[in-house]
N, C-alpha and C positions, 0 to 999 in steps of 0.2 A: 573022267575029267582029266585034262592034260595037267602036267606039272605047273606050267605057267598060270593056268586058270586057278589051280589050287592055291598057289602063292598069292595071287591077286585077291582071292576070297579071304584068305587069312589076313592079308594086309588091310582090307576094308573092314573086317571084323575088329581088328585091333584098333583101327582109327575110330570106329564107332563106339567101342567100349570106352576108350580113353576120352573121347569127346563127351560122352554122357557123364562119366565120372567127374571130369573137369568142370563141366557145366553145373553139376550138382554142388561141387565145392564152391564155385563162384557164387551161386545163389545163396548158399549158407553164409559166405563171407559178406556179401552185400547186405543181407538181412541183419547180421550181427553188427556191422558197422553203422547201419541205419539206426539201430536201437542204441548204440553207443553215443552217436551224435544227438539223438532225440533226447537223451537224458540230460543234455546240457541246457536245454531250453527252459526258461522260466514261464513261458506261456506256450499255448498250442502252436501258434504261428512260428515262434522262434524255434521251438523243438523240431518242427518239420523242416525249417530251413537248415538247421544244423544236421539233421538226419540225412537230407538229400545232398548236402555238401560232402558228407562222408561217403555217400554212394558214388558221387562223381570222382572223388579221390580214389575209391576202390576200383572203379572202372579204368582209371589211368594206370593203376597198379596191374590190372589184368592185361591190358593191351600195350602198356608202355614197353615191355621187353621185346615184343614183336616189332614195334616201331624202331627201337634201338638196333635190333639185329638187321633190319632191312636197310637202315641208314648206314650202318657199319659196312655191310656188304657192298653198298653202292659207293663206298669210300667218302661219304660225307661224315668224316670223323669228327670234325668240330661240332657239328649239329648233334651227332650221337652223344658225344661226351657232355655237351651242355644239357642234354635231356636226362642223362644218367642220374644226377643228383635228385631230380624231380621224381623219377621212378623209385629211387631208394627211399626218399622221404615218404612217398605214398605207401610203400611197403612197410616201413617202420610204423607209420601211423595206423595202418590196417592191423598190424600185429598188436599194437597197444590197445586198439579198440576191441579186438577179439579177446585178448587176455582179460580186459576189464569186464566185458559182458559175461564170459564163461566163468571167471573167478567169482564174480558177484552171485551168479546163479548157483554155482556149486557150493559156495560158502553158505548161502541161504538154506540150501537143501541139507547139507551136512550139519549146519548149526541147529536146525530144527530137530534132526535126529539125535544130535549130541544132548540137547536139552531133554529130550524124551528119555534117553538112556540114563542121564544123570538123575532125573526125577524117579525113574524106576529103582535105581540103586538106593536113593535116599529113603524111599518108602519101604524097601526091603530091609534096610538097616533098622528103621524104626520098628518094623514088625518083629525082627529078631530081638530087639531090646525088650519089647513088651512081653514076648513069650518067655524070655529069661526071668523077668520080674514075676510073671504068673507062676512059673515053675518054682521059684524060690519061696513064694508065699504059701504054697501047699494048698490043700483042700480047704475051702472056706464055706461056711454056711451062708445062705442067702440073707439079705438084709431083712426080709420079712420074718425069717425064722428067728433072727436075733431080736427083732422088735417084739416078737411074741414072747420070747424068754424074759425080756425086761418087763413087759406088762405083767407077766405071771409073778415076777419077783415083787412088783409093786402091790400086787393083789394078795400077797402072802399075809395071813392074819397074825395079829399079835394076841397072845393068850395071857389071861390073868386067871391063874388056876386052870380050870378046864373051860373057861368061857372066853371067847374072842371078843375083845373090846374095840379093836381098830385094825388097820392094815399098815403095812410098811410105807406105802405111798402117802397115806394121810398123815401119819405121825412125822415122817421126814420131809414132807412136801416134795415128794418124788426125789428124795435124796439131795434136796437143795439146802437143808439145814442139818446140823449135826445132832444126833440123838443117840445115846448109848444103847437104847433099845433096838435101834435099827442099824447100828454100825456094821454088824456082820453082813446083813442083807445088802446094805448100800455098797459095801466092798465088792460083793458079787455083781451088783449093777454096774459099777465102774469097769469091771473086767468085761462085762457084756457090751458096754458102750465102746470100749477099745476094739472089741471084735467087730462091732457094727461099722466102725470107721474103716477097718481093714476090708470088710466086705464091700463097703461102698467103693473103696479104691480098686478092689478087684473087679467089681462090676464095670467101673469106668474103663479099666484096662481091657476088659473083654469087649466092650463096645468099640474101643479104638482098634482092637485087633480085627474085628469083623469089618470095620470100615476100610482098614488098610488092605485086607485080603481082597475086597471088592475092587479097590483102586488098582491093585497089582494085576488083577485079571484084566482090567480094562487096558492098562499100560502094556501088558504082555501082548494082547491082541493087536495093539497099535505098533508093535515092533520094538518096545522098550527093552526087551531081553536079548536082542541081537546087537552086534557091533554097529556103531553109527556109520562107519565107512568100511565095509567088509573087503572091498577091492584093495584099499590102502593097507588093511591088515594083512592081506595075502602077499602083497609086494614087500611089506616089511618083513614078513616071515621068510620070503624067498631071499631077501638080501641079508639074512642072518643078523638082523639088528643094525646093519650099516646105515640103513635109512629108517627114520622114524615115521610113524603114521602121519604125523603133522607135516613132515617134509613132503611125503608122497601126495597128501591131500592138496597142498599148495602147488605141487609140480604138475599135477594132471591138467589143470586149465592151461598152463603154459605150453605143455607138449601138444595139447589139442589145438590151441590157437596157432602154434607154429605149423602144424599139419595142414590146417585149413588154409592159412594165408600163403604158405609156400606152394601148395598144390594149385590154388587159384591164381597165383602170380606166375609160376613157372610152367604150369600145365598147358595153357594155350600155346605158348612158344614151343614147348616140347612136342605137342601134337602136330603143329605146322612143320617143324623140322623133320619129324618122323615121316610125315606124308611126302614131303619133297624128297627126302633121302631115299625112301623106298621106291618112289616113282622113278628116280634116276636109275636105281638098280634094276628095276623092271625093264626100262628101255635098253639097258646094256645087255640083259639076258636075252631079250627079244632079238636084238641085233646079232648077238652071238649065235642064236638058234638059226636065224636066217642065213648067216654065213656058213654054218655047218650044213644046212640043207643044200645050199648052192654048191658047196665043195663036193658033196656026195651025189650030185646029180638029181636031187629030189625035186627041182623046179623044172618047168617046161623050158624049152630053149629060149622062148621069148622073154622069160623072167630072169635070165642070167644077166648079171650086171657086167657091163663092159667098161673098159677104161675110157672110151669116148663119152659114156654117160657120166662118169665121174668128173670128167673135165668140164662138163656143162655146169657143174656147181661152181667152179672157179670163175667161169665166165659170168654166170648170174651174180655172184658175189661182187665182181668188179663193176657190174652195171647197176645193180639195185641196192647195194649197201653203202652206208656212210657212217663215220664215227659219231658218237653221241656222248655228251658230257652230263646230261641230266640223269636223274635217278630212275627214269622209266625203264621198264624191262619189256622184252619181247619174247614170246614163247616159241618153242620149236615148232608147234603146229602152225603158228602164223608164218614163220620163215618158210616152212615146207609148202604151205599153201601158195605163197607168193612165188616160190620157185616153180611149182607145177604150172601156175598161170604163165610164167615167163617161158617155160619150155613149150607150152602150147602155142604161144605166139611165135616162137622160133622153130616150131615143128621139130622139136627134139623129144627123145624118149626120156622122161624124168626118172630119177632114182626113187626107189621106195623110201618111205619115211625113215626107217631104221638105218638104211644105208646112207641116206642123206645126213642123218644126225651123226653117224660115225665119221663120214668124210668132212662134215662141217667142223667137228671137233679137231680133226687132224689138221685142217687148214688153220684153225684158231691157235693151235699149238706150234705153228711154224715160228722160227726165230724172229722174223720181221713182224709177226703179229702178237708176240708175247706181251701179255698185260693189257692189250687193247680191248679185247672182248672177254668179259668175265661171265662165268657160268655158275648158277645155283639151281640145282635140280634140273628142270627142263626150261628154265628161263635164262635169258642172256642180257647182260648189261654192257653198255658202251657201243651199241650198234643200233641203227635204225634203217628203215626202208625208205628210199627216195626215188624220185624219177630222175633218170640220167646217170651218169657215171659218178663214182665215189672216189675219195682220196685214199681209200684203204690200200696199203702197200702189199697187195696180194700178188704172189708169183704164179705164173701159169705153167711153170716148168715142173 
């Protein structure tokens, strides 16, 4: 593959990649601004009206810069300057909408994670407190064992001589009335009842501990044990504490919104400018290549350009061109096609396109033509094709 073909392939690949990336950003921006405007509506119809109004403003943001640049190059400065505030307003509104949508969505996401992490920490603290209480209480008998010991104490017989005449429970009414005969036994019952209360408390704590362990397992599986915003944690660590996690969490939506809005606003104009600039460079390289071939005898005799052929361009320009004040542009292909048709009528040998473009630019740069014909890429402003002679001050010398 020739070098020129390779450059053209790279050029078209870059244009295609940039166009696809820019189109993707435009779609994201349009969708975000539609959702932002949709949120203003108090009914379905109003929400759609606001949403599509935001889409229209976003389309102005996307294409407005291209319009501004075209008007500025065509020297319609007043019109371009009058449209500049409109484009800036659409850009600012698009940024506000994008920030609103992305910030709300991220806040909802991070807020849910923060609530989960906070709940996990609270339950973990509760579990630690319960385990500390159980550790301080020591080993405890079960409630059933203590109840059995109290029942045995109430069933203890009272002896008169060697004959049992009653029990501790009957004489003391289960230790509810005082009796000197059962005082010692009821003191033991009182101690057992205290132990029973402690056993009941320990059993309740054990039940809470099992419940909290099950809940912690569920929260851990849901992500409660990891940071709510790990990306912000990473950036905070990289900044060595200069930025807090909260600052970074709020900054992410702003940076992302700026990225989407600026690419969607400036990207189309950038792709157009790149395509036109590289097209002009390609024409210049092709013209240089043809001149080098002619200089080294690489063309056949009939393809060598002569001064008489170059003078035909001047004659054509004097007969077929006229000045133009409107913003319409004419391409080099259109000019060369008209020139070839004119040469055919005059039975003259026309210049090749690259030589024609080179000589046309040379005529355009003549002192008497300075500023009359403006060029952008391969398009020209300030000139039009007419029938008959023109008033352009072209010198034939």
